[in-house]
C-alpha positions in Angstrom: -11.5 4.2 -57.8 -10.5 7.7 -57.1 -11.1 10.4 -59.8 -8.3 13.0 -60.0 -8.4 16.0 -62.3 -5.5 18.2 -63.4 -6.3 21.7 -64.5 -3.7 23.3 -66.8 -4.0 27.1 -66.2 -1.5 27.8 -69.0 -2.5 29.2 -72.3 -0.2 26.5 -73.8 -1.2 22.9 -74.0 2.3 21.6 -74.5 4.3 23.9 -72.2 6.1 23.0 -69.0 3.0 23.3 -66.8 1.0 20.9 -69.0 3.9 18.4 -69.2 4.3 18.4 -65.4 0.6 17.9 -64.8 0.6 15.0 -67.3 3.5 13.4 -65.4 1.6 13.9 -62.1 -1.5 12.2 -63.5 0.7 9.3 -64.8 1.8 8.8 -61.2 -1.8 8.8 -60.0 -2.8 6.3 -62.6 0.0 4.0 -61.4 -1.7 4.1 -58.0 -5.1 3.1 -59.6 -6.7 6.5 -60.0 -8.9 7.6 -62.9 -7.5 10.8 -64.3 -8.4 13.7 -66.6 -6.5 16.7 -67.8 -8.4 20.0 -68.5 -6.8 22.8 -70.6 -8.2 26.1 -69.3 -6.9 28.1 -72.2 -8.8 26.1 -74.8 -12.0 26.1 -72.6 -11.9 29.9 -72.2 -11.3 30.5 -75.9 -14.6 28.8 -76.7 -16.5 31.2 -74.4 -18.3 34.0 -76.2 -17.2 36.3 -73.4 -14.0 34.7 -71.8 -14.3 36.5 -68.5 -17.0 37.2 -65.9 -19.1 40.3 -66.4 -21.3 39.8 -63.2 -24.3 39.6 -65.5 -26.5 38.2 -62.7 -26.4 38.2 -58.9 -26.6 35.6 -57.6 -24.9 33.9 -60.5 -27.2 31.8 -62.7 -24.4 30.2 -64.7 -26.0 31.3 -67.9 -22.7 32.1 -69.7 -21.4 28.5 -69.4 -24.6 26.6 -70.0 -24.3 24.0 -72.7 -20.6 24.7 -73.2 -17.4 22.6 -72.7 -16.6 24.9 -69.7 -19.8 23.7 -68.0 -18.8 20.1 -68.7 -15.4 20.8 -67.1 -17.1 22.2 -64.0 -19.3 19.1 -63.9 -16.3 16.8 -64.2 -14.5 18.7 -61.4 -17.6 18.5 -59.2 -17.8 14.7 -59.6 -14.1 14.2 -58.7 -12.3 13.4 -55.5 -9.2 15.6 -56.0 -7.6 18.2 -58.3 -4.1 19.4 -59.1 -4.2 22.9 -60.4 -1.2 24.2 -62.3 -0.4 27.7 -63.5 2.6 29.7 -64.8 3.4 32.9 -63.1 2.0 36.2 -64.6 3.0 39.3 -62.7 3.4 37.3 -59.5 -0.1 35.8 -59.9 -2.1 33.1 -61.7 -2.7 33.3 -65.5 -5.6 35.3 -66.8 -7.2 32.2 -68.2 -7.1 30.5 -64.8 -8.5 33.5 -63.0 -11.4 33.7 -65.5 -11.9 29.9 -64.9 -12.5 30.6 -61.2 -14.5 33.8 -61.8 -16.9 32.0 -64.0 -17.4 29.2 -61.4 -19.5 31.5 -59.1 -22.6 29.4 -59.8 -20.9 26.2 -58.7 -19.7 27.9 -55.5 -23.3 28.7 -54.6 -24.2 25.0 -54.7 -21.1 23.9 -52.8 -20.1 21.7 -55.8 -16.3 21.8 -55.0 -16.6 21.8 -51.2 -14.2 19.2 -49.6 -12.5 18.6 -52.9 -8.9 17.7 -52.2 -6.6 20.2 -54.0 -2.9 20.7 -54.6 -1.0 23.4 -56.6 1.8 23.4 -59.1 3.4 26.8 -60.1 6.0 27.3 -62.8 7.9 30.5 -63.4 10.3 32.0 -65.9 12.8 32.6 -63.0 13.9 30.5 -60.0 12.5 33.2 -57.7 9.8 34.6 -60.0 6.8 35.0 -57.8 5.9 31.3 -57.4 5.0 31.5 -53.7 2.8 34.5 -54.1 1.0 32.8 -57.0 0.5 29.7 -54.9 -1.0 31.7 -52.1 -3.4 33.5 -54.5 -4.5 30.1 -55.9 -4.9 28.7 -52.4 -7.2 31.6 -51.5 -9.4 30.9 -54.6 -9.6 27.2 -53.7 -10.5 28.0 -50.1 -13.4 30.2 -51.3 -14.8 27.0 -52.9 -14.2 25.1 -49.6 -11.6 22.9 -51.0 -9.1 21.0 -48.7 -5.6 22.0 -49.7 -2.7 19.5 -49.8 0.8 20.8 -49.6 4.0 19.4 -51.3 5.1 16.6 -49.1 4.0 13.7 -47.0 4.5 12.3 -43.5 7.5 10.2 -44.7 8.8 12.8 -47.2 9.5 16.3 -45.9 6.0 17.6 -45.3 5.2 21.3 -44.9 5.9 22.9 -48.3 3.0 24.9 -49.7 3.1 23.8 -53.3 5.1 22.3 -56.1 7.4 25.0 -57.5 9.4 25.1 -60.7 11.6 27.7 -62.4 13.2 27.8 -65.9 13.1 24.3 -67.5 10.8 23.1 -64.8 9.8 20.0 -66.7 13.4 18.8 -66.5 14.0 19.8 -62.9 15.1 16.6 -61.0 14.0 17.9 -57.6 10.5 18.9 -58.9 10.1 15.6 -60.8 11.0 13.7 -57.6 8.3 15.5 -55.7 5.5 14.6 -58.2 5.1 11.0 -57.1 5.2 12.0 -53.4 2.3 14.3 -53.8 0.5 11.8 -56.0 0.8 9.1 -53.3 -0.5 11.5 -50.7 -3.4 12.6 -52.8 -4.5 9.1 -53.8 -4.1 7.9 -50.2 -6.2 10.7 -48.8 -8.9 10.1 -51.5 -9.0 6.5 -50.2 -9.3 7.6 -46.6 -12.1 10.0 -47.6 -13.9 7.2 -49.5 -13.7 4.9 -46.5 -15.3 7.5 -44.3 -18.3 7.9 -46.5 -17.0 9.9 -49.5 -17.2 13.6 -50.4 -20.7 15.1 -50.3 -21.7 16.7 -53.6 -25.1 18.5 -53.4 -27.4 15.9 -52.0 -25.3 12.7 -52.7 -21.9 11.3 -52.0 -19.2 10.3 -54.4 
């Protein structure tokens, strides 16, 4: 069974981003996947210092040790795929999501997220509110971890779009809602292909 994680980069746990991620996970579950939803805002609020201070180089991961944030990274590392969602803030990802990536330096050193399949969902307060730039920034962060990026689309359903985009009232956008199951099918299908080829290498073992 594939394990798929959704990461809600919004400060709100019941906003449009979270609702859309939940719908995406519902579609993945219909296809037989095990799913989990992580709320980055809540995770970062529990950190004594909710942003990276580069306290050690190379990173020793001391600031997250024994915390729910460490558990979130461990869950992500043991997964097959991730959908990362964020609202737009000044044409970029939320501060909480940026901190989530900044504090993952220790996990990058071990290659924990390498070859993790990943897709992106971006919501904005305006139809053209910086969604594409935000997705590109998030793609860059994912590539630093060696993730494999999945766009919005599939062979049979208009492939080639960079990410899932939503504007005002995104959680009620019929076009966006129609795209969620398409990306879910592609993600679950690719997880199956990867499993049949031996699985994703995590440290010194395979999932």
